[in-house]
C-alpha positions as CSV (number, residue, x, y, z in Angstrom):
1,H,-26.0,32.9,42.9
2,D,-23.4,30.8,44.7
3,P,-21.2,32.0,47.3
4,E,-18.4,29.5,46.4
5,I,-18.0,30.4,43.0
6,L,-17.6,34.2,44.3
7,I,-15.0,32.9,46.8
8,E,-13.0,30.9,44.0
9,A,-12.9,33.8,42.1
10,M,-11.5,36.2,44.6
11,K,-8.8,33.6,45.4
12,K,-7.9,33.4,41.6
13,Y,-8.3,37.1,40.6
14,N,-7.4,40.4,42.4
15,F,-10.7,42.4,42.1
16,D,-11.3,45.6,43.9
17,T,-14.9,44.9,45.0
18,V,-17.4,41.9,45.2
19,T,-21.1,42.4,44.6
20,A,-22.9,39.7,47.2
21,C,-26.5,38.9,48.1
22,V,-27.2,40.3,51.4
23,N,-30.6,40.3,52.9
24,A,-32.3,38.6,56.1
25,G,-32.7,35.2,54.3
26,D,-28.9,34.4,53.6
27,P,-28.4,32.4,57.0
28,Y,-30.8,29.9,55.9
29,Y,-29.5,28.8,52.2
30,L,-26.0,29.5,50.8
31,P,-25.1,32.3,53.0
32,F,-22.9,35.2,51.6
33,I,-22.8,36.9,55.1
34,T,-20.5,34.4,56.7
35,T,-18.7,33.3,53.6
36,V,-18.2,36.2,51.2
37,L,-17.9,39.1,53.1
38,P,-14.9,37.9,55.4
39,E,-13.2,36.7,52.6
40,A,-13.7,40.0,50.8
41,R,-12.2,41.7,53.8
42,K,-9.3,39.5,54.1
43,R,-8.5,40.5,50.9
44,A,-8.9,44.3,51.4
45,M,-11.8,44.4,48.8
46,G,-15.1,46.4,49.1
47,V,-18.5,44.7,49.4
48,I,-21.4,46.0,47.4
49,A,-24.8,44.4,48.9
50,M,-27.6,43.3,46.5
51,K,-30.9,41.5,46.7
52,I,-31.5,43.5,49.9
53,F,-35.4,43.2,49.3
54,A,-35.2,40.1,47.4
55,K,-37.0,41.4,44.5
56,G,-39.5,42.6,46.9
57,Y,-40.4,38.9,48.1
58,L,-39.0,39.8,51.7
59,L,-41.7,42.9,51.6
60,K,-45.2,42.9,53.2
61,P,-47.8,42.3,52.2
62,R,-46.6,38.9,50.5
63,G,-43.6,39.0,52.7
64,T,-42.6,39.0,56.1
65,H,-40.6,42.4,56.5
66,S,-41.0,45.9,56.5
67,P,-38.9,48.0,53.9
68,K,-37.0,49.4,57.0
69,E,-36.6,45.9,58.4
70,A,-34.9,44.7,55.4
71,M,-32.8,48.0,54.8
72,H,-31.2,48.5,58.0
73,Y,-30.4,44.5,58.0
74,A,-28.3,45.0,55.0
75,L,-26.7,48.1,56.1
76,S,-25.9,46.8,59.6
77,Q,-23.6,44.1,57.8
78,D,-20.0,44.8,56.8
79,I,-20.6,46.0,53.6
80,D,-19.7,49.5,52.2
81,L,-22.6,50.3,49.6
82,A,-26.0,48.5,49.1
83,I,-27.9,48.6,45.7
84,V,-31.2,49.3,46.4
85,G,-34.2,48.1,44.0
86,C,-37.1,50.6,43.3
87,S,-40.0,50.6,40.7
88,N,-41.6,54.1,41.2
89,T,-40.4,57.7,42.4
90,G,-42.4,57.2,45.9
91,Q,-40.0,54.0,46.8
92,L,-36.9,55.9,45.5
93,E,-38.0,58.7,48.2
94,E,-38.9,56.0,50.8
95,N,-35.2,54.4,50.1
96,V,-33.7,57.6,50.9
97,R,-35.6,58.3,53.8
98,L,-35.2,54.9,55.4
99,A,-30.9,55.1,54.4
100,S,-31.1,58.8,55.7
101,A,-32.6,57.4,59.4
102,F,-30.2,54.3,59.6
103,K,-28.7,53.4,62.7
104,K,-26.7,50.2,62.7
105,L,-29.1,47.3,64.5
106,T,-27.9,45.2,67.5
107,R,-27.1,41.6,67.4
108,P,-30.4,40.6,68.9
109,E,-32.4,42.9,66.1
110,L,-30.6,41.2,63.3
111,L,-31.3,37.9,65.1
112,K,-35.3,38.8,65.1
113,I,-35.1,40.1,61.4
114,E,-33.2,36.9,60.3
115,S,-36.0,34.8,62.2
116,M,-38.8,36.2,60.3
117,A,-37.3,35.3,57.1
118,K,-36.6,31.5,58.3
119,N,-39.6,30.0,56.4
120,N,-39.5,32.4,53.3
121,R,-38.1,30.7,51.0
122,Y,-38.4,33.4,48.2
123,A,-36.0,35.4,50.3
124,W,-33.2,33.3,48.3
125,W,-35.2,32.9,45.1
126,F,-32.0,34.1,43.4
127,K,-29.6,31.8,44.7
128,K,-28.7,28.2,42.9
129,E,-30.9,25.2,43.4
């Protein structure tokens, strides 16, 4: 995924929504949060977040974040909807519980969660090389 391609498409076509990668590793490589999201809002487009768990690579034990940290980070961004992956009923139930308990994170909380992802290259495995 490449934010510049999305921005170019948004400038060329009149879409209702855009689907963008939104997770705590975003600021460290080809960011969508600071590029695609503002461009979408400028064009009155809806924003759908994806890759909030980075295919599980953000999540402990192999990653650096709890599901709550990853989900609440994404939901605290300027988005309208988040596509949340799950592999089983237990994960689905946890996702519902976490979303139901969501409270927008403060700027210091967001920065702390971002800093945890700084050295986790797998947080952006899906972005272009």
